[in-house]
C-alpha positions as CSV (number, residue, x, y, z in Angstrom):
1,M,0.0,0.0,0.0
2,V,1.0,3.6,-0.5
3,F,0.5,6.4,2.0
4,D,-1.2,9.5,0.7
5,N,-1.4,13.0,2.4
6,L,-4.5,13.8,0.3
7,S,-2.8,16.8,-1.5
8,G,-2.5,18.9,1.6
9,G,-1.4,19.0,5.3
10,S,1.7,17.3,6.5
11,T,3.6,14.8,4.3
12,I,4.2,12.7,7.4
13,I,1.6,10.0,8.1
14,K,1.4,8.6,11.7
15,V,0.7,4.9,12.5
16,Y,-0.6,3.6,15.8
17,P,-0.3,0.5,18.0
18,G,-4.1,-0.1,18.0
19,V,-7.4,1.1,16.6
20,S,-9.5,1.9,19.6
21,A,-10.0,5.4,21.2
22,S,-8.1,4.3,24.3
23,P,-5.1,6.5,25.3
24,G,-2.6,3.7,24.5
25,D,-4.0,3.3,21.0
26,T,-4.1,7.1,20.1
27,K,-0.3,7.7,20.7
28,Y,1.5,7.1,17.5
29,N,4.3,4.6,17.4
30,G,5.8,5.3,13.9
31,T,5.7,7.6,10.9
32,F,5.9,7.2,7.1
33,N,6.2,9.7,4.3
34,S,3.4,10.4,1.8
35,G,4.2,8.2,-1.2
36,E,6.0,5.6,0.9
37,N,5.1,2.0,0.1
38,V,4.7,-0.6,2.9
39,T,3.2,-4.1,3.1
40,A,-0.4,-4.3,4.3
41,I,-1.4,-7.5,6.2
42,C,-5.1,-7.2,7.1
43,K,-7.9,-4.8,7.9
44,T,-10.1,-4.1,10.9
45,K,-12.6,-1.5,12.1
46,G,-11.8,1.0,14.9
47,R,-12.1,4.6,15.8
48,R,-13.4,6.9,13.0
49,V,-10.8,9.3,11.4
50,M,-11.6,12.3,9.3
51,S,-9.1,14.2,7.1
52,D,-8.7,17.9,7.5
53,P,-9.9,19.9,4.5
54,Q,-9.0,23.1,6.2
55,L,-5.3,22.1,5.6
56,G,-6.0,21.5,1.9
57,E,-6.6,17.7,2.3
58,L,-9.3,16.0,0.3
59,A,-12.4,15.2,2.4
60,R,-12.3,11.6,3.6
61,T,-13.6,9.7,6.6
62,S,-13.1,6.0,7.6
63,D,-13.3,3.7,10.5
64,Y,-11.1,1.1,8.7
65,W,-7.6,0.5,9.8
66,I,-4.9,-1.5,8.0
67,R,-2.2,-3.4,9.8
68,V,1.2,-2.8,8.2
69,I,4.7,-4.2,8.3
70,G,6.6,-1.2,9.4
71,T,9.0,-0.9,12.4
72,P,10.4,-4.3,13.2
73,N,8.8,-6.1,16.2
74,T,6.1,-3.4,16.5
75,V,2.4,-3.7,15.9
76,Q,1.3,-0.8,13.6
77,Y,-2.0,0.3,12.1
78,A,-2.6,3.0,9.5
79,T,-6.0,4.6,9.0
80,A,-7.5,4.0,5.6
81,V,-8.0,7.7,5.3
82,Y,-4.4,8.3,4.4
83,V,-3.9,5.4,2.0
84,K,-3.9,5.6,-1.8
85,D,-6.8,3.7,-3.4
86,S,-8.0,2.5,0.0
87,D,-11.3,1.0,-1.2
88,T,-9.5,-1.3,-3.7
89,L,-7.0,-2.3,-1.0
90,L,-9.6,-2.9,1.6
91,A,-11.5,-5.2,-0.8
92,K,-8.4,-7.4,-1.2
93,L,-7.3,-7.6,2.5
94,P,-8.5,-10.3,4.9
95,D,-9.9,-9.3,8.3
96,C,-7.4,-9.2,11.2
């Protein structure tokens, strides 16, 4: 999968250890650059994320999260909001 900053905002995309709204899951544990390619493992639903059109980002909302292979020995999930062609990718991924 390829990260996408939606034509605005920061070029840095944050990833998280979990998908819930708990404090432990909302503190990011890694970053990737927009355009960076990583391996996606599976998908799950979690907290809803909205892009920020006020920063110039395209308007997108999703409660889907994608587990990625990123930092070694670290569980990391990326919101589908900041993933290029997320609908196509989500259709192909198994559930976590």
